[in-house]
N, C-alpha and C positions, 0 to 999 in steps of 0.2 A: 214297438215293445222296449220296454226299458230292459236295458241289455245287462245291468248288473242287481243282484236278488240280495240282499243284507239280512242277514239273521241274528246278526248281533252286532254292537257298536265294536267288537274286536274282533269277527269273523266275518268273511264275504267270500261269496260264491260267484265266480264270474261265469259268462258263456260268450264264445264268439261275438265279437263287435264288427261292426262293418267297418272299413278303412277309413271311411271318412265320417266317423261315429264322432261328435261332440267337438270341442275345441283343436284347435291342432290337425282336422281330418287332411289336409293336405300334406305330403311330404316335407314342404318348405315350413309349414307349422308345426308339424311335429319336431322339426330338426331346429326351429327356433326354440320350443319348448325343451328341448335334451339341452341345448345350451343354458337355459335358467337365466333370461338375459335380468330377471328380479334379481340377481345377485351380485351383478357386475358393479353396481356401485358400491361395493367393498373396497373394489380395487382402487376406485379413485379416491375415495375417503381416506385409506389407509397410505397408499404410496404418493399421495400429494401431501401429507402430515410436514415434509420438510419445506413446504411454503411458509410455515412458523417461523422460520430461521430468513430475515432478508438479505441474508447473502446469497439464496439461491432466485432472488429476484430479477433474473436478468433472460434474453431470449433462450439463450444456450440452455440454461437449466430447466425453463419450461419446457423448450421442445422436447429434452428428453426426458423429463418428466411423463410427457405426452406420448412418448414410446414407451416407457414402462408402463404406462396405464395399460395400452395396447397389447405387450407382450405378458403382461401378468393375465389379464382376461383371456387371452388364448388360452394361457397355460392352464387358469381354472375351467374353461370350458373340455378340457382334455380330460381333467382329473373329474368333472362331472357326469362326463361321457362313460369313462371306465369304472365309475362308482354304480351307474346305471347297469352297465352290463354285469357287473360282479353280480349284483343286489335285483335283479328283475325278477327271478323267482319269487324272493321275498318280498319284494316290494309288490306283487302283484296280489299278496292277502294281505296287506296293510292297507287298513281303511282311510289312511292317511296318503297313501302313495299310488296305490292301484292305479290312478288316473296318469301317471307318467308314461310317456310314449312307448318305452320298452314295455313295461311292465306290464301295458293294457295289450299290447299286441299291436298297434296303430304303427308302430315302427320295428323293421325287423334288425336283427343283429348285426346283417350283415350291412344293412345301409348305415347304423351307425359306425360300425368299422370305418369305411370309405369315410362318413363325414369326419372322425378322426386323422385320417391320413390327409387328409385336405387342410384341416385346423393345422397339423404338425408342420405340413410345409409353410403356411403362414407364419405360422412362429418362428421359424429356423430363419426366414424371410428376416424378421423383426430384428432377430437376435445377431445374426451376422453383421449385424449395422452397429455393433457395441463389443466392447473389450471383454474378456473371459473374465477378468479380476471384476468386471460390472455385473455381469447375467448370473455369476453362480448362484444367486438367492434363486432364481428361476430353474435353474439344474436341481438344487436341493430341494425347492418345494414340490417338483415333478416326482422325485425318487422318495420324498418323506409319504406322500400321496399314494404310489404305488404300493408301499409297505402297508399303507394304512388301509387299502381297498382290499387287499389281498388277504387281510389278517388280523392287523394289530388295532384296527378299529373294535374289535371284541373282547379287548383286555381293558378291564373298567379301570379309571381314571388314565390311564396313560392315551386313552381315545381323546378325553378332552385336552390333553396336553400337545396332543398333536397336532389339532386344530388350531389351538392358539399360536403356537410355533410357525403355524402356516403364515399366520397374520404377520407375524413378527420377521418373517423373511420377506413381505412384501415390503414392511415398512422399512427395511434394510434394504431393499433394492431401489426404493427412493431416493434413500441417502445417497447411496453409492452413484446411480445416473447421475445426482442434482451436483456432486462434488461437494457435498458439506459433511461436517462431521458428526458423525453418530453419537447421538444424546443417551447415555447409559441408562438412565433413571426414566426417560420416556418410553424406551424399549421395554422395561421394566413394566410402568404403567399400562400399556397398550399390551402386554402378555398377562398382565393378571385381568384386565378388562374385559381380554377374548375369554378368559377364563369362565369370566362370571356370566357372560352371555351364553358360551356354550353349555353350562353347568345349568342356567336357567330351561333353555331347549331340552337336557336332557329330565330334569327336572318335569315341565310339562309332559313329554312323553310316558314318565312314569305315571303322572296323573291319570293321562287318557287310556293308553293300552298296556301299562305295564311292561315288563321284559321279552313278550310275545316275538315282537319284531326286531329286536335290538338286543343282539345277546349280551352284550356290553352292561345292559341296564341290571341285569342279575346281581351286579357288583355294588349296586349304588340301592339306596331307601330316598323316600321322600324327605325325612328327615336328614340326613346325611348330605343330600344335595341342598337343603336350605343353609346348613353349618358351613359347607364349602364355599357357596353364594356369598355369604355374608365376610368370609374370612378374605376372599378374595376382594371384595369391594372394599374391605379395610385397606389390604396390600395397594389397591389400585390409588386409591386418596392419597395413602403415604408417599407413594412414588409419585407422584403427580406434584405434590406439595415440596420433594425433593428436588425436581425437574426445574418448578419455578423458581427455587432457590439458589441453586449449584448451576443448573445449565442453561436456562432458557435466556435466548439473546434479548434481554430485556434492559442491559443494561442499570441505570440510576432507578429505573421503574421497579424493579423486582420485587420491592417489599410492596409497593401500591398491586402488582397484579397479585401477589398472595394474598392481600388483603381483598381484594375483589374477586378473584376468580375462582377462589377455594370455596366460597357459599355455593357458587352454580355449578362448581365439580359434584361436589357434596350431594347437592340436591338433586341432581342427575342420576347418581345412584341409589340415592333413596326411592327416587319415583320409580327407576326400574326395578327395585327391589320390592317395592308396593304394587307393582302390576304384576309380577311375578308370583309372590307370597300369597297376595291377597286376592288377587283376579284370576291366577291362572294364566297369563296371557303370554307364556315364555316360549310357545310354540314354533314363533319366527321372530328373532330379535331384529332383524333388520325391519320387518314390518312394526314392529313396536318401536322402534328407534324413529322412523320417518311417519309414523300416523297418531301417535299419542301426542296432543295437543300442547300438554305443558311440558313433554321433553322436546318437542320442536321448538316451542318457544324460548325455554331454558338454552338451548341450544345454539338458535341465533342470537341471542344478546351474549351468550358467553364468546362466540365466533366473532362479532362486532366489538366485542370489548376489547378481546386477544389481538385484533389487527389494529386497533386503535392504539393500544400499548407499543405492540411492534413497530407501525409506522412512527411513532413519537420518539422510541427508542433508536431507530434507524436517523431519524433527523440529527441524533446528538452526536453521529459518526461524522 
């Protein structure tokens, strides 16, 4: 018998489900889903941005970046579990989230708390190998998300700024662990890009379910989200251009990089806006970025060309 009876796209009634119902029926499977491994690539992509600087291309920095990826992945798992614990009742009524382990009842809050304790011990074990001056972004990320989960995520506009700040902290952590100078314009570009992606997700939620399942959405409209996304995209493009001109370690190839890389960066932004504003595909930014053929091809070409220019610039040293 189907355990879920759907009465409308936005309203769902549930009845008790067997412990092994659906995917993640085992305890291990439920815990894995609770940890959201599909979101982990964000840590790899953001923390490893310091590899754009050839000064980080040595064994010590690479090992440090590997530890940073592990540490922030564990920290993000703690945040996901906390958020699901706080929102489990609301998620159980959300047609897009009712299947989560805590919301569906496949995992008990007690098991989630015990899992959090284990992950916390692992995180502390990784962080004690680093200095306080290096690990503060992880502490800041955890404090930021505790405040976000218990109330700040319900404040319109502030909610998207806090999400974007979490990604900037990842980036700062990567640069600190690699021992490379922080590029201000690149931090700005990452921040505004994350605003763009988060606003795209908010817009899709407005389009599909309205403000029923996320109180902060009462402070948005689709039209406002569209305008804020366009502004964020423009700021991202401008900040990236300034990074290429003033901060990128490209030596005499800075002008060449600006000419060759700018069209790719702008195309990527245009394509994402098209997917969200025309095709309403902003519900999962990670899925959009890794599954759209045009975006993937553009990103691969951008990465290959950027790497070639960085190698050429390093050869000048």
